[in-house]
Biopython code that builds the backbone (N, CA, C, O; Angstrom):
import numpy as np
from Bio.PDB.StructureBuilder import StructureBuilder

atoms = [
    (1, "MET", "N", (-107.605, 149.085, -70.456)),
    (1, "MET", "CA", (-107.904, 147.662, -70.396)),
    (1, "MET", "C", (-107.652, 147.166, -68.971)),
    (1, "MET", "O", (-106.656, 147.529, -68.345)),
    (2, "TRP", "N", (-108.551, 146.345, -68.475)),
    (2, "TRP", "CA", (-108.453, 145.789, -67.130)),
    (2, "TRP", "C", (-107.555, 144.557, -67.139)),
    (2, "TRP", "O", (-107.699, 143.676, -67.987)),
    (3, "SER", "N", (-106.642, 144.509, -66.200)),
    (3, "SER", "CA", (-105.719, 143.376, -66.091)),
    (3, "SER", "C", (-105.939, 142.672, -64.757)),
    (3, "SER", "O", (-105.908, 143.304, -63.701)),
    (4, "ARG", "N", (-106.160, 141.377, -64.809)),
    (4, "ARG", "CA", (-106.390, 140.589, -63.610)),
    (4, "ARG", "C", (-105.063, 140.257, -62.958)),
    (4, "ARG", "O", (-104.129, 139.803, -63.619)),
    (5, "VAL", "N", (-104.985, 140.488, -61.655)),
    (5, "VAL", "CA", (-103.781, 140.163, -60.896)),
    (5, "VAL", "C", (-103.927, 138.736, -60.379)),
    (5, "VAL", "O", (-104.902, 138.405, -59.704)),
    (6, "MET", "N", (-102.960, 137.906, -60.700)),
    (6, "MET", "CA", (-103.011, 136.519, -60.245)),
    (6, "MET", "C", (-102.722, 136.456, -58.750)),
    (6, "MET", "O", (-101.833, 137.149, -58.255)),
    (7, "PRO", "N", (-103.477, 135.621, -58.030)),
    (7, "PRO", "CA", (-103.197, 135.446, -56.603)),
    (7, "PRO", "C", (-101.813, 134.829, -56.388)),
    (7, "PRO", "O", (-101.299, 134.101, -57.237)),
    (8, "THR", "N", (-101.241, 135.135, -55.258)),
    (8, "THR", "CA", (-99.940, 134.596, -54.880)),
    (8, "THR", "C", (-100.137, 133.633, -53.719)),
    (8, "THR", "O", (-100.858, 133.932, -52.767)),
    (9, "TYR", "N", (-99.495, 132.482, -53.807)),
    (9, "TYR", "CA", (-99.666, 131.421, -52.819)),
    (9, "TYR", "C", (-98.365, 131.095, -52.107)),
    (9, "TYR", "O", (-97.270, 131.361, -52.603)),
    (10, "ARG", "N", (-98.524, 130.510, -50.924)),
    (10, "ARG", "CA", (-97.403, 129.951, -50.161)),
    (10, "ARG", "C", (-97.721, 128.480, -49.953)),
    (10, "ARG", "O", (-98.813, 128.131, -49.505)),
    (11, "PHE", "N", (-96.762, 127.617, -50.281)),
    (11, "PHE", "CA", (-96.882, 126.188, -50.011)),
    (11, "PHE", "C", (-95.983, 125.872, -48.822)),
    (11, "PHE", "O", (-94.777, 126.114, -48.872)),
    (12, "GLU", "N", (-96.564, 125.335, -47.758)),
    (12, "GLU", "CA", (-95.792, 124.875, -46.602)),
    (12, "GLU", "C", (-95.641, 123.366, -46.692)),
    (12, "GLU", "O", (-96.630, 122.641, -46.806)),
    (13, "PHE", "N", (-94.418, 122.902, -46.643)),
    (13, "PHE", "CA", (-94.122, 121.476, -46.703)),
    (13, "PHE", "C", (-93.850, 120.984, -45.289)),
    (13, "PHE", "O", (-92.884, 121.403, -44.651)),
    (14, "HIS", "N", (-94.705, 120.094, -44.806)),
    (14, "HIS", "CA", (-94.560, 119.528, -43.466)),
    (14, "HIS", "C", (-93.957, 118.135, -43.633)),
    (14, "HIS", "O", (-94.625, 117.193, -44.059)),
    (15, "GLU", "N", (-92.679, 118.035, -43.285)),
    (15, "GLU", "CA", (-91.867, 116.844, -43.532)),
    (15, "GLU", "C", (-91.392, 116.290, -42.202)),
    (15, "GLU", "O", (-90.359, 116.705, -41.678)),
    (16, "ALA", "N", (-92.153, 115.351, -41.662)),
    (16, "ALA", "CA", (-91.819, 114.763, -40.358)),
    (16, "ALA", "C", (-91.689, 115.877, -39.322)),
    (16, "ALA", "O", (-92.698, 116.478, -38.953)),
    (17, "LEU", "N", (-90.495, 116.169, -38.848)),
    (17, "LEU", "CA", (-90.299, 117.173, -37.802)),
    (17, "LEU", "C", (-89.901, 118.538, -38.346)),
    (17, "LEU", "O", (-89.627, 119.455, -37.571)),
    (18, "ARG", "N", (-89.865, 118.686, -39.655)),
    (18, "ARG", "CA", (-89.392, 119.927, -40.271)),
    (18, "ARG", "C", (-90.487, 120.550, -41.140)),
    (18, "ARG", "O", (-91.261, 119.846, -41.787)),
    (19, "THR", "N", (-90.533, 121.864, -41.141)),
    (19, "THR", "CA", (-91.458, 122.587, -42.018)),
    (19, "THR", "C", (-90.663, 123.601, -42.828)),
    (19, "THR", "O", (-89.836, 124.337, -42.290)),
    (20, "SER", "N", (-90.925, 123.626, -44.120)),
    (20, "SER", "CA", (-90.305, 124.630, -44.981)),
    (20, "SER", "C", (-91.404, 125.232, -45.857)),
    (20, "SER", "O", (-92.463, 124.632, -46.039)),
    (21, "ALA", "N", (-91.143, 126.402, -46.388)),
    (21, "ALA", "CA", (-92.164, 127.080, -47.192)),
    (21, "ALA", "C", (-91.577, 127.610, -48.485)),
    (21, "ALA", "O", (-90.419, 128.022, -48.549)),
    (22, "VAL", "N", (-92.409, 127.587, -49.510)),
    (22, "VAL", "CA", (-92.087, 128.219, -50.783)),
    (22, "VAL", "C", (-93.129, 129.314, -50.971)),
    (22, "VAL", "O", (-94.330, 129.048, -50.984)),
    (23, "ARG", "N", (-92.658, 130.539, -51.114)),
    (23, "ARG", "CA", (-93.551, 131.701, -51.230)),
    (23, "ARG", "C", (-93.517, 132.271, -52.646)),
    (23, "ARG", "O", (-92.612, 131.994, -53.433)),
    (24, "GLY", "N", (-94.521, 133.064, -52.934)),
    (24, "GLY", "CA", (-94.529, 133.798, -54.197)),
    (24, "GLY", "C", (-94.944, 132.988, -55.403)),
    (24, "GLY", "O", (-94.563, 133.316, -56.526)),
    (25, "ILE", "N", (-95.722, 131.927, -55.194)),
    (25, "ILE", "CA", (-96.178, 131.092, -56.302)),
    (25, "ILE", "C", (-97.443, 131.730, -56.883)),
    (25, "ILE", "O", (-98.471, 131.789, -56.208)),
    (26, "LYS", "N", (-97.374, 132.198, -58.106)),
    (26, "LYS", "CA", (-98.528, 132.844, -58.744)),
    (26, "LYS", "C", (-99.304, 131.804, -59.553)),
    (26, "LYS", "O", (-98.773, 131.182, -60.473)),
    (27, "LEU", "N", (-100.572, 131.636, -59.184)),
    (27, "LEU", "CA", (-101.448, 130.681, -59.861)),
    (27, "LEU", "C", (-102.813, 131.324, -60.065)),
    (27, "LEU", "O", (-103.144, 132.310, -59.407)),
    (28, "ASP", "N", (-103.601, 130.768, -60.976)),
    (28, "ASP", "CA", (-104.889, 131.361, -61.346)),
    (28, "ASP", "C", (-105.880, 131.477, -60.194)),
    (28, "ASP", "O", (-106.531, 132.508, -60.029)),
    (29, "ASP", "N", (-105.992, 130.403, -59.389)),
    (29, "ASP", "CA", (-107.010, 130.394, -58.342)),
    (29, "ASP", "C", (-106.716, 129.266, -57.352)),
    (29, "ASP", "O", (-105.742, 128.529, -57.504)),
    (30, "ASP", "N", (-107.579, 129.144, -56.330)),
    (30, "ASP", "CA", (-107.379, 128.132, -55.290)),
    (30, "ASP", "C", (-107.414, 126.719, -55.862)),
    (30, "ASP", "O", (-106.642, 125.858, -55.437)),
    (31, "GLU", "N", (-108.295, 126.476, -56.814)),
    (31, "GLU", "CA", (-108.402, 125.149, -57.429)),
    (31, "GLU", "C", (-107.107, 124.779, -58.152)),
    (31, "GLU", "O", (-106.638, 123.645, -58.047)),
    (32, "THR", "N", (-106.543, 125.716, -58.869)),
    (32, "THR", "CA", (-105.277, 125.481, -59.573)),
    (32, "THR", "C", (-104.145, 125.253, -58.575)),
    (32, "THR", "O", (-103.286, 124.400, -58.797)),
    (33, "ALA", "N", (-104.139, 126.007, -57.482)),
    (33, "ALA", "CA", (-103.114, 125.839, -56.446)),
    (33, "ALA", "C", (-103.211, 124.454, -55.817)),
    (33, "ALA", "O", (-102.193, 123.809, -55.564)),
    (34, "THR", "N", (-104.433, 124.001, -55.564)),
    (34, "THR", "CA", (-104.629, 122.671, -54.982)),
    (34, "THR", "C", (-104.152, 121.590, -55.946)),
    (34, "THR", "O", (-103.476, 120.648, -55.533)),
    (35, "ALA", "N", (-104.496, 121.717, -57.216)),
    (35, "ALA", "CA", (-104.050, 120.741, -58.221)),
    (35, "ALA", "C", (-102.530, 120.720, -58.324)),
    (35, "ALA", "O", (-101.932, 119.654, -58.465)),
    (36, "GLU", "N", (-101.910, 121.879, -58.257)),
    (36, "GLU", "CA", (-100.443, 121.964, -58.305)),
    (36, "GLU", "C", (-99.823, 121.260, -57.102)),
    (36, "GLU", "O", (-98.810, 120.575, -57.238)),
    (37, "ALA", "N", (-100.424, 121.425, -55.930)),
    (37, "ALA", "CA", (-99.909, 120.773, -54.718)),
    (37, "ALA", "C", (-100.062, 119.257, -54.805)),
    (37, "ALA", "O", (-99.169, 118.524, -54.378)),
    (38, "VAL", "N", (-101.176, 118.777, -55.350)),
    (38, "VAL", "CA", (-101.372, 117.330, -55.521)),
    (38, "VAL", "C", (-100.316, 116.777, -56.471)),
    (38, "VAL", "O", (-99.729, 115.729, -56.205)),
    (39, "GLN", "N", (-100.073, 117.474, -57.574)),
    (39, "GLN", "CA", (-99.049, 117.035, -58.530)),
    (39, "GLN", "C", (-97.670, 117.030, -57.877)),
    (39, "GLN", "O", (-96.898, 116.090, -58.063)),
    (40, "THR", "N", (-97.359, 118.068, -57.119)),
    (40, "THR", "CA", (-96.067, 118.154, -56.428)),
    (40, "THR", "C", (-95.916, 117.012, -55.436)),
    (40, "THR", "O", (-94.853, 116.397, -55.360)),
    (41, "ALA", "N", (-96.968, 116.721, -54.675)),
    (41, "ALA", "CA", (-96.922, 115.616, -53.710)),
    (41, "ALA", "C", (-96.659, 114.297, -54.424)),
    (41, "ALA", "O", (-95.854, 113.489, -53.961)),
    (42, "GLY", "N", (-97.331, 114.076, -55.544)),
    (42, "GLY", "CA", (-97.114, 112.852, -56.310)),
    (42, "GLY", "C", (-95.685, 112.719, -56.801)),
    (42, "GLY", "O", (-95.098, 111.638, -56.743)),
    (43, "GLU", "N", (-95.125, 113.823, -57.286)),
    (43, "GLU", "CA", (-93.735, 113.804, -57.759)),
    (43, "GLU", "C", (-92.768, 113.543, -56.605)),
    (43, "GLU", "O", (-91.792, 112.808, -56.758)),
    (44, "MET", "N", (-93.046, 114.150, -55.446)),
    (44, "MET", "CA", (-92.173, 113.937, -54.287)),
    (44, "MET", "C", (-92.282, 112.499, -53.780)),
    (44, "MET", "O", (-91.293, 111.920, -53.331)),
    (45, "LEU", "N", (-93.485, 111.923, -53.851)),
    (45, "LEU", "CA", (-93.645, 110.520, -53.466)),
    (45, "LEU", "C", (-92.856, 109.618, -54.406)),
    (45, "LEU", "O", (-92.198, 108.680, -53.957)),
    (46, "LEU", "N", (-92.917, 109.892, -55.703)),
    (46, "LEU", "CA", (-92.157, 109.112, -56.677)),
    (46, "LEU", "C", (-90.664, 109.217, -56.405)),
    (46, "LEU", "O", (-89.953, 108.213, -56.430)),
    (47, "ASP", "N", (-90.188, 110.429, -56.147)),
    (47, "ASP", "CA", (-88.777, 110.604, -55.796)),
    (47, "ASP", "C", (-88.428, 109.779, -54.564)),
    (47, "ASP", "O", (-87.348, 109.192, -54.492)),
    (48, "GLY", "N", (-89.338, 109.732, -53.598)),
    (48, "GLY", "CA", (-89.106, 108.952, -52.381)),
    (48, "GLY", "C", (-89.023, 107.466, -52.659)),
    (48, "GLY", "O", (-88.204, 106.764, -52.065)),
    (49, "VAL", "N", (-89.876, 106.973, -53.571)),
    (49, "VAL", "CA", (-89.841, 105.555, -53.938)),
    (49, "VAL", "C", (-88.503, 105.234, -54.590)),
    (49, "VAL", "O", (-87.871, 104.229, -54.264)),
    (50, "VAL", "N", (-88.075, 106.092, -55.512)),
    (50, "VAL", "CA", (-86.805, 105.889, -56.216)),
    (50, "VAL", "C", (-85.640, 105.908, -55.232)),
    (50, "VAL", "O", (-84.713, 105.106, -55.346)),
    (51, "ASP", "N", (-85.687, 106.828, -54.261)),
    (51, "ASP", "CA", (-84.605, 106.984, -53.284)),
    (51, "ASP", "C", (-84.782, 106.111, -52.046)),
    (51, "ASP", "O", (-83.981, 106.188, -51.114)),
    (52, "ASP", "N", (-85.841, 105.267, -52.030)),
    (52, "ASP", "CA", (-86.158, 104.419, -50.876)),
    (52, "ASP", "C", (-86.316, 105.263, -49.606)),
    (52, "ASP", "O", (-85.755, 104.952, -48.555)),
    (53, "PHE", "N", (-87.104, 106.348, -49.738)),
    (53, "PHE", "CA", (-87.347, 107.269, -48.631)),
    (53, "PHE", "C", (-88.850, 107.503, -48.537)),
    (53, "PHE", "O", (-89.446, 108.101, -49.433)),
    (54, "ASP", "N", (-89.460, 107.036, -47.458)),
    (54, "ASP", "CA", (-90.910, 107.095, -47.299)),
    (54, "ASP", "C", (-91.366, 108.501, -46.912)),
    (54, "ASP", "O", (-90.975, 109.025, -45.869)),
    (55, "ARG", "N", (-92.191, 109.100, -47.755)),
    (55, "ARG", "CA", (-92.715, 110.446, -47.492)),
    (55, "ARG", "C", (-94.226, 110.427, -47.259)),
    (55, "ARG", "O", (-94.866, 111.477, -47.297)),
    (56, "VAL", "N", (-94.792, 109.270, -47.024)),
    (56, "VAL", "CA", (-96.246, 109.135, -46.940)),
    (56, "VAL", "C", (-96.858, 109.944, -45.796)),
    (56, "VAL", "O", (-98.041, 110.280, -45.858)),
    (57, "ASP", "N", (-96.095, 110.262, -44.767)),
    (57, "ASP", "CA", (-96.614, 111.038, -43.638)),
    (57, "ASP", "C", (-96.465, 112.548, -43.832)),
    (57, "ASP", "O", (-96.822, 113.312, -42.935)),
    (58, "TRP", "N", (-95.962, 112.983, -44.942)),
    (58, "TRP", "CA", (-95.762, 114.404, -45.193)),
    (58, "TRP", "C", (-97.061, 115.058, -45.651)),
    (58, "TRP", "O", (-98.032, 114.374, -45.974)),
    (59, "ALA", "N", (-97.067, 116.390, -45.675)),
    (59, "ALA", "CA", (-98.239, 117.141, -46.133)),
    (59, "ALA", "C", (-97.802, 118.481, -46.714)),
    (59, "ALA", "O", (-96.724, 118.990, -46.408)),
    (60, "ILE", "N", (-98.659, 119.034, -47.554)),
    (60, "ILE", "CA", (-98.472, 120.383, -48.079)),
    (60, "ILE", "C", (-99.696, 121.199, -47.676)),
    (60, "ILE", "O", (-100.829, 120.817, -47.970)),
    (61, "LYS", "N", (-99.463, 122.326, -47.000)),
    (61, "LYS", "CA", (-100.537, 123.271, -46.694)),
    (61, "LYS", "C", (-100.426, 124.420, -47.685)),
    (61, "LYS", "O", (-99.338, 124.941, -47.930)),
    (62, "ILE", "N", (-101.559, 124.806, -48.249)),
    (62, "ILE", "CA", (-101.594, 125.863, -49.254)),
    (62, "ILE", "C", (-102.267, 127.091, -48.654)),
    (62, "ILE", "O", (-103.360, 127.003, -48.093)),
    (63, "PHE", "N", (-101.604, 128.235, -48.779)),
    (63, "PHE", "CA", (-102.152, 129.499, -48.289)),
    (63, "PHE", "C", (-102.192, 130.510, -49.421)),
    (63, "PHE", "O", (-101.212, 130.670, -50.149)),
    (64, "ASN", "N", (-103.321, 131.195, -49.573)),
    (64, "ASN", "CA", (-103.392, 132.357, -50.445)),
    (64, "ASN", "C", (-102.796, 133.491, -49.631)),
    (64, "ASN", "O", (-103.292, 133.790, -48.545)),
    (65, "GLN", "N", (-101.759, 134.121, -50.121)),
    (65, "GLN", "CA", (-101.038, 135.105, -49.323)),
    (65, "GLN", "C", (-101.872, 136.341, -48.993)),
    (65, "GLN", "O", (-101.443, 137.174, -48.195)),
    (66, "SER", "N", (-103.055, 136.474, -49.591)),
    (66, "SER", "CA", (-103.944, 137.577, -49.216)),
    (66, "SER", "C", (-104.700, 137.264, -47.924)),
    (66, "SER", "O", (-105.283, 138.160, -47.313)),
    (67, "ASP", "N", (-104.691, 135.981, -47.502)),
    (67, "ASP", "CA", (-105.344, 135.556, -46.261)),
    (67, "ASP", "C", (-104.478, 134.485, -45.616)),
    (67, "ASP", "O", (-104.793, 133.297, -45.684)),
    (68, "GLU", "N", (-103.395, 134.907, -44.994)),
    (68, "GLU", "CA", (-102.407, 133.981, -44.429)),
    (68, "GLU", "C", (-102.941, 133.167, -43.255)),
    (68, "GLU", "O", (-102.343, 132.158, -42.882)),
    (69, "ALA", "N", (-104.057, 133.594, -42.670)),
    (69, "ALA", "CA", (-104.562, 132.932, -41.469)),
    (69, "ALA", "C", (-105.291, 131.622, -41.767)),
    (69, "ALA", "O", (-105.427, 130.779, -40.881)),
    (70, "HIS", "N", (-105.758, 131.443, -42.991)),
    (70, "HIS", "CA", (-106.558, 130.266, -43.319)),
    (70, "HIS", "C", (-105.962, 129.505, -44.499)),
    (70, "HIS", "O", (-105.707, 130.078, -45.559)),
    (71, "ALA", "N", (-105.748, 128.223, -44.302)),
    (71, "ALA", "CA", (-105.234, 127.391, -45.387)),
    (71, "ALA", "C", (-106.328, 127.173, -46.428)),
    (71, "ALA", "O", (-107.483, 126.925, -46.082)),
    (72, "VAL", "N", (-105.960, 127.265, -47.691)),
    (72, "VAL", "CA", (-106.867, 126.967, -48.795)),
    (72, "VAL", "C", (-107.163, 125.471, -48.804)),
    (72, "VAL", "O", (-108.301, 125.052, -49.012)),
    (73, "ALA", "N", (-106.118, 124.672, -48.574)),
    (73, "ALA", "CA", (-106.246, 123.213, -48.573)),
    (73, "ALA", "C", (-105.028, 122.608, -47.892)),
    (73, "ALA", "O", (-103.984, 123.246, -47.754)),
    (74, "VAL", "N", (-105.192, 121.364, -47.472)),
    (74, "VAL", "CA", (-104.082, 120.572, -46.944)),
    (74, "VAL", "C", (-104.048, 119.287, -47.759)),
    (74, "VAL", "O", (-105.029, 118.546, -47.810)),
    (75, "ILE", "N", (-102.917, 119.033, -48.389)),
    (75, "ILE", "CA", (-102.735, 117.819, -49.182)),
    (75, "ILE", "C", (-101.857, 116.870, -48.387)),
    (75, "ILE", "O", (-100.664, 117.114, -48.209)),
    (76, "ARG", "N", (-102.449, 115.795, -47.914)),
    (76, "ARG", "CA", (-101.685, 114.762, -47.212)),
    (76, "ARG", "C", (-101.160, 113.782, -48.261)),
    (76, "ARG", "O", (-101.914, 113.276, -49.091)),
    (77, "PHE", "N", (-99.875, 113.530, -48.208)),
    (77, "PHE", "CA", (-99.282, 112.641, -49.200)),
    (77, "PHE", "C", (-99.959, 111.278, -49.179)),
    (77, "PHE", "O", (-100.070, 110.629, -50.219)),
    (78, "SER", "N", (-100.413, 110.835, -48.010)),
    (78, "SER", "CA", (-101.078, 109.533, -47.901)),
    (78, "SER", "C", (-102.397, 109.505, -48.671)),
    (78, "SER", "O", (-102.903, 108.423, -48.968)),
    (79, "ASP", "N", (-102.966, 110.664, -49.001)),
    (79, "ASP", "CA", (-104.223, 110.735, -49.748)),
    (79, "ASP", "C", (-104.026, 110.794, -51.260)),
    (79, "ASP", "O", (-104.993, 110.688, -52.015)),
    (80, "VAL", "N", (-102.788, 110.961, -51.705)),
    (80, "VAL", "CA", (-102.521, 111.019, -53.141)),
    (80, "VAL", "C", (-102.586, 109.596, -53.681)),
    (80, "VAL", "O", (-101.855, 108.726, -53.207)),
    (81, "PRO", "N", (-103.458, 109.340, -54.676)),
    (81, "PRO", "CA", (-103.612, 107.970, -55.191)),
    (81, "PRO", "C", (-102.285, 107.376, -55.663)),
    (81, "PRO", "O", (-101.487, 108.035, -56.328)),
    (82, "ALA", "N", (-102.080, 106.121, -55.300)),
    (82, "ALA", "CA", (-100.834, 105.432, -55.661)),
    (82, "ALA", "C", (-100.617, 105.431, -57.167)),
    (82, "ALA", "O", (-99.477, 105.486, -57.627)),
    (83, "SER", "N", (-101.694, 105.369, -57.938)),
    (83, "SER", "CA", (-101.550, 105.330, -59.396)),
    (83, "SER", "C", (-100.939, 106.615, -59.943)),
    (83, "SER", "O", (-100.431, 106.629, -61.065)),
    (84, "LYS", "N", (-100.981, 107.685, -59.170)),
    (84, "LYS", "CA", (-100.398, 108.949, -59.629)),
    (84, "LYS", "C", (-98.875, 108.944, -59.570)),
    (84, "LYS", "O", (-98.224, 109.717, -60.272)),
    (85, "TYR", "N", (-98.296, 108.060, -58.723)),
    (85, "TYR", "CA", (-96.841, 108.131, -58.592)),
    (85, "TYR", "C", (-96.135, 106.797, -58.701)),
    (85, "TYR", "O", (-94.907, 106.751, -58.625)),
    (86, "ARG", "N", (-96.856, 105.727, -58.875)),
    (86, "ARG", "CA", (-96.194, 104.415, -59.037)),
    (86, "ARG", "C", (-96.450, 103.888, -60.433)),
    (86, "ARG", "O", (-97.538, 104.036, -60.990)),
    (87, "SER", "N", (-95.428, 103.275, -60.980)),
    (87, "SER", "CA", (-95.594, 102.710, -62.326)),
    (87, "SER", "C", (-95.908, 101.235, -62.253)),
    (87, "SER", "O", (-96.080, 100.588, -63.286)),
]
sb = StructureBuilder()
sb.init_structure("model")
sb.init_model(0)
sb.init_chain("A")
sb.init_seg("    ")
for serial, (resi, resn, name, xyz) in enumerate(atoms, 1):
    if name == "N":
        sb.init_residue(resn, " ", resi, " ")
    sb.init_atom(name, np.array(xyz, "f"), 0.0, 1.0, " ", f" {name:<3s}", serial, name[0])
structure = sb.get_structure()
């Protein structure tokens, strides 16, 4: 039986003057990785609102670890709709 290997992604968090990365995220495909990053950005924005910490200038770059040279997508927190994280 053939078994599909899920791609592995790296999310780079660009936070003002600091960059951090989370590696080894296994997701179905680039579209799923992008949706996950949008959801994560929305949650981080909500946390920022609660903590009175503005994260609107932050971004998440998504890389498929099989091609580290090219980002799959860049999610700018400023592009995440306000309705996704504000009540």
